[in-house]
N, C-alpha and C positions, 0 to 999 in steps of 0.2 A: 581628428575622429580615428579612433584605434579602430582597427577591421578585427573581425575575430578571424584565426589563422585557418588557413583552407587545407590543413592536414586533415582530411576528413577519410571516411572508408572509403569514398565514391569519388572524391575531387568533384563530383558535377556543382555545378555552380549558375546562380541563376540571378536575376536583375531583381526579383521581387525579395526585398528586406523589409528590418524592425530594427528598431535603437534600443537597447536596452539600457537602463540607467542602475545604478545600484540604490535599492528603497532608502538607505542609509544617508545617503548622500547624494542628492539629486542634481545638486548642480556639479559634479565632479565627473571625472572622464566616461564619456560613451564609447559604447562597441556596437557596432553593425552587423546584423548578424544576416547574410543571405539567407534564404530560405529556396527551397524546392517548389517548381508547380507539381500537377500531379503526375505528369505525363516524367518528369524526373523520376518520382518515386514507383513507378511503374516500374521504372530502368533499375533500379538497386535491388526493387524484390525479385525482377529476373533471376540481375546476378547471386543473390540470396537462394532462388530456387537452383540454379545450375548448380549449387557449389554444393547442396546439400547432400547430394549423394558421397562427394568426395571427402567431406568434413566427417559424415557416417561411418564412413571407412577406419578412420582411424581407430585402433583399439579406446576402449570408454577409457582404464586407466592410463593412458597419455593424454587424454581428451582432461580427464582429471587431477593431474598434473600439474597441466595450464592455471589450472584454479589455486593449486599452494603455491605456483610462482606468484600471481595476482597477490594472492594473499603478502605475499613475504613484499610484493613491490609496493602495497599500496600501504603497509606498515613501515617501509622504510620511508614515503613520502605523507602520512596521517597529517601531520599538522599542515604541511603546506596546502592539500585538498581542503582541510578544513577551515583554513582561512578565506580559499578562494571559492567558498560555500557561505562563509558570514558575510563574504562580501556580496557577494551575487543575489543571496534573498534576506540576506540581513538576518539569516537564524544567529543565536550568540553562538560563542565559539564554543562556548562548552558542550553545548546540543549540537554543536557540525563535527566538534571531534565527535563524539557518541553516534555519529551518522556512520565516521568512516568506519570506526570499529565493528558497526555493523555490516558492511561488507568485509573486515575482514574475517567476520563471524562466519558467514554468509559463504564465502570461501573456505574455509578452513572444514567446514562439514563437509558439504559438497565434492570438495577434493576426493573424500574417500568414498563417497559413493559411486564415481565411476569404477570401482572395486566391487561394489553391488549394486548394480545392476540385477538384483535377483530377479530369477523364472523360477518354474517349477517342475519336477519329476511328478509325473503322477502316475501310480499304475493302472494298467488297463484292464477293462473285465475281459478281455480274451487274450489268449495265448499268444506269444512270441509277437509281442508286441509295445511300442513304449511311446507313453505321451509325454509330451512338455510345451513347457509356455516360455516365450520369449518377451522384453520387453522390446520396441520398437520405436527409434524415431520417428517423430511427425511429419518433418521436411523445412519447410520455412517459418518461422514465426512474426508477427511483425505486432511490435510492441508498442505501447503508447504509453507515455508515464507525464506525471502533473508536477510542478515545481516545488512542491513544499519540501519533499525528500528527493532531491535532484540527482543523488549519486546511492544511496541506501537502496531503495524502492527499484530502480531500474537493475540491480544486481542482483534481486530476487527472483526477477524473470531470466534474465540472460545467461546467469551462472548455471540454474541447472537444467536450462535449455541445452547449453552450449555442452555440459557432460553427459546429459541425453543423445546427443548427435545430431543435434538441429541447428541451423545458422538461423543467425536474429537479424532485422532490421529495428532499430531501435529509433523511435521520433520521439527525441529528445523534449522537454521544454524549451522553449525560445527566450525565457526568463531566466536560462541559468546555463547558457550556450560554452563558456568555457568551462564549467563542471562536466560537463557531457564529455568535452572534448580532451580533458583531462583522462577522464574515466578509460573513454576510449584509450589515451596514448597508452596508458597501463595495462588494458587487457591488451593488446596489439604486442608490447613488449615481452608480457609473459608466454608468449608462442601463441596465441590464437591467431589463425589467418584475417586478413583483412576483410575479406569474402567470405567470411561464417560470420563475424559482427561488423556491422554498416550501422552507424548514426546519419540520422537526417536530423536536419530543421524543417518543419515548414507550417503555413497556417491551420484552422481547423480546415477551415472549405476545402481546401485543395488534398488535405489528408484525408478527408472523409472519402474524396473523387479519387485518388491516388489508389486505397486500399482497393476502394469498390471496383477500381477497371482491376487490378494484381488478385484480386479475387476471380473476378470473371476468367482470367486468362491460366487459374489455375497457379498461380506463383503462391499463394499462402497458405499454408494448414491448420493454421491456428492463430489465436488474436490474443494478445494480452494488454488489459487496459484499467490506469489507476486513474481514476478523474470522480464524476461527477454520477449521481445515479441518473439523468435525464440523459445525457451522452450514453449511460453505458445501455439503456432500454435500446439507442438504434444500432449501437455495435451489436448486440446482442440479436435484432431483428435480420440486421446484416447479415451478420455469419450463418443463423439459422438457413438464410436462402441457399447455403453454400454445405449446409447439413454439417454446420460444425459448432462446436461447442467452447465459446470465450470462456478464458479466465478473468474474471472482471474483479477489480475491488475499488467499491465504490463510496458515497459518502454515508454519513452517520450521525445520529442525535444521539451518542451515547450518554445513559442512564447512570448516576451514582445515586445507590439507594443508601438511606444511613439511617439506621435503627436507633432505639433508645437506648440500647447496651454499647454503643458503637464508643470506644474512642473519640472524641470528639476535637483536640485537638490533633490526632492523628490525621482523622477525615477532612481536617481545616488543613492540613499540607500535602494531601493529595489532591483535593479541590482546587487547590491553588497552583499547582503542578498543571493537572490534568487538564483544567480549564482555561489556564491564561499563557501557561509555557508554549513558547513556538508564535505567541500570538490567538491563541486557539486554529491556530492552521494547519493542525495534524488533524487526519480524517476518523481517528481514536478521541481527537478532544472531548473531553468533557461536556457535555452537550444540556444535562439538566440534572439539578441535585436534587432530589425525589426521599422528604426528610420527612420524620415524625416528629408530626406539630407540639408533641409534648418537652421535647429538643429542641425545634426551628430555632426560639428566639436568641438560647445561649450559643447553638452553630453560628448564626449569623451576624453576631455580634463578632465572635472569634476568629470569625471568615472574615467579616470586613476590616474589623482591623489590622490583619495580614494584607489585606488586597490593598489599607491607602499606607501603608508602610514599605509596598512593595517595592523597589526600583527597576522603573521602564526605561529603555532608552540607548544609548549607544550599545549594541550587540559584541562590540569587542571587550566592554566592560562586564562588571560583574552585575547583571539584569537579569529580571525575570524573562524579559525578552526586550525583542528590538522592533522594528518597522515593520508593517506587510510587505508583503513580498514585491510588488506594485500599484500603483495608482489606480490600476482594474480591480486590483484586489480591495481598494480603500472603497470604491465606486460600489461595488458587490456590499461590501461591509454597511453602509451607508443603507441601500434596501434591509436589511437587516434590523438596523435600527430604527426602520421604520415600523416595526412590527410592533413597538412597544407602545400599550395601551393605555389611557388613565388612570386605571387600577391597579394598574403596577406600579411597583416601589423600587426605584432606582438608587444603587449605592455604588461610588469607586468613577463615577464621572460617565461623561457620553458622547461621543461623537470623538475627532478629530483632535488632537492635541498642538494649542495654538497660541499666540499670545490673548488675542480673546477667551481662550478655554483652557488655561493651562494646568498642570500638575504637580505637586510639590512632588519630590523623590527623583525628579526626573536627572537622567545624566546626560549631559550633551547638550545640544541644542535642539530643540525638536521643530523646528526651521530647515533644517537637514531633510529629513524624511518623512516619512507615510506613517506617521506615527499617534497610534488608536489610544483612548482610556479606556479601563479593563473597567468591563460593567457586570454590576451583577443583578439580573432582574427578579424580585420577587413578588408576591402575591399572585404567582402564574396561576392559572388555571388551566389545568387538562385539555381542558378542546382551543386552550387561544391558539394562534396563528405560531406563533415563535415558540411554543411549547413540541410544536411537528414538523418545524424546518429548520434543516442545518443552515446554522450562521455562520462559520467557517470565518472566525474572526473573537476577538478576545470578550465574547458576551455568555454567559452563564445563566439557564435560567433557575428558578426556585420554587418548588413545589411541595405542599405539604401535605400528608398524608395519614388517614388515621389506623387504616387495619394493614398486615403487610402484604395481605392479598389485594387490598387497592392499590400499592406501590408497586408491586409487580407487574398487576393489569395496566399502569400507568406507564412503566416503564419499557412498555413492548403494544402501545395502542399508535406511537408514530410510525410504525411500518419496518423502520429500519433495521437492521440488526448488526452490528460489527461488534463493537464491543459494550460490556458494563461492569460496574462493579457493583459493591454491597461491603459497608462497614459496618460491622456486628461482632457483638461478644458471645453470640448465641449460635451454636453450632445448629441448632435445627431451622433459626431463621436462616444462616447461610446455603443451606444445603435445602429449603425450600425454594431459596431466590436461584440458585443454580439448575433446578429442575424446572423452574417457572418462566426464565426469561428464556427468551427464542434468539438472544449472539450468538456469532461464532467464539466469542472469547469473553470471559468473563473470571474477574478476579476479585477475590475475599480480601479484605481490608490491604488492597492497593488498586491502585488507578487505572483509569480506565484506555491509558496510553501506555507504552512499551511493548516492543515484541523480542524474542528469542531467536533466532537462526534454528533450534531444531525442535519448535513450534508451531503448527500449522496455523495459520493467519487468515483470516478472513470471513466474509460476513454472510450473513442471509436476507432476505425479503430486498428491499431496496438497498442493502448495499455489498450482496452481489447472490451471483448464480450458483451459492455451493462452493465454486472453485477454493483451494486454498493455495497459499505460498507458503516457503520455508519447510524444513524438515524433510522426510522421505516421501510427503502428501506431494513436495510439487512434483518429484517426478512423476505421480500419475498423471499430470496434467501436462508433460512434454514428452510423452510417450504414449504407443498403442501395444496393448497385449496380440501377440501372434500365437498361437495352438498350434504346434507339428505333431501328429500323427503317424508313426514310423511304424507299419507294420510289412515282417520280412517272412511271414508264414508262408509265402510260395501262394496261398491261397486267397479267394475270396473271403474275410471275416465280416462280417453285416453285424452292427452290433446290437444290441437289444432283440436279436434275432437267433445269432447263430450261440449264445451264450451257453456253459457248460457250467449250470449250477449242481450245486451239490442238494441230494434228496433229503432233509429230513423225516421224521416222525411225530410228526405236530400229534399224535394221541396218546403217545409215552406218557404213564405216570408210575408214580410208582406204587 
């Protein structure tokens, strides 16, 4: 049995552990992952808190330079890191390379933000007085990330947090421990002290307990979390007890509206990629196709044809998607499949791919890993459970509508608000959807999936609390505003009371 490297930021070891297996090769080598208990987590948080003042005093341009260094290091190791992502979570090599590129883009953007942590100078209403604002770091940040993007999403947190002058404790996913360790090694090689970024592995119960204690001791000033809406609610409540606002990136039931004016071939390509790419294990994966009933039959035939021909299997090959991340993910997805009802029509197959439930156009040996059929469920009604629940697997619903107003209403009804898309060639339809949908991110003639480093990423409702990752908006999440009122008049000046206003003649007329 291969043991995970002990080269972590804290070197705290504990007997608690779990075993990781490659989801594409279940009978292959295993990795024993050592995990911390709550007490160990508190110790790591204290280290981060103690070092936060030291790191904050490093000039911001120098902090930004470490991210420029990191971009070059990641670029030099792009293929190796992509291979590791592919091996640990079963993401295709092509998508894994895209994930690594996202780290590079994020670093390149925020490297310059080290020279642009802008405040303001503001004129005073009183003489001999200067007003200004500064961005100040928060302190120690506690970041929890998920397994589906084990490298890119963590960078969305720790890159802006570090550039802004904060220290970070990163609770990485135990499903991708070697990716986490490799990424940390690169961050430290870029010049970031180990005390400034510490990575831990722990189960959910110990993480919750450790975080509670760290908050109580004053060791954590900001929480970042990517994961389920249910856990996000608990974290929001916990942070609220300490007058903190967490940064939450939660689940989604991301709709794609297809109107009668749409290019159906283009729309079907978008649905195929965003619905079943990464085996539907993105927070921005397509959840429901909401389609004009006048073109529903033609679109379904087109999509089903592409779905049936899609290559599924070994993630190292040219396939649409590989396995689910682990057996736990498979069991959760089975719960989603149980929501299929008698009035639904299923296309593409249902359940795990096995000798008894085979699939054409499969690449490799389905007995090697956690592989599931791509499933399209049509005939779905807006009130069905499956229409309002995140499935997090290779399953997409299809709902028909009669008017665009009805489509917009359906697209908001589930209460999630992460990502949404519309395919149309009518600008009025596009604008109506943009104005009417409540998601944080909307695409026109593009998919529900995809993020760029210089745009805000995040959702509303059950998908988040309004916080945003990426772009300059992320800096707002990891800094606090400080106003400075500098008076050199040598006498007491009272705002709104000692103002010298010029006297107008408001009775003047020509």
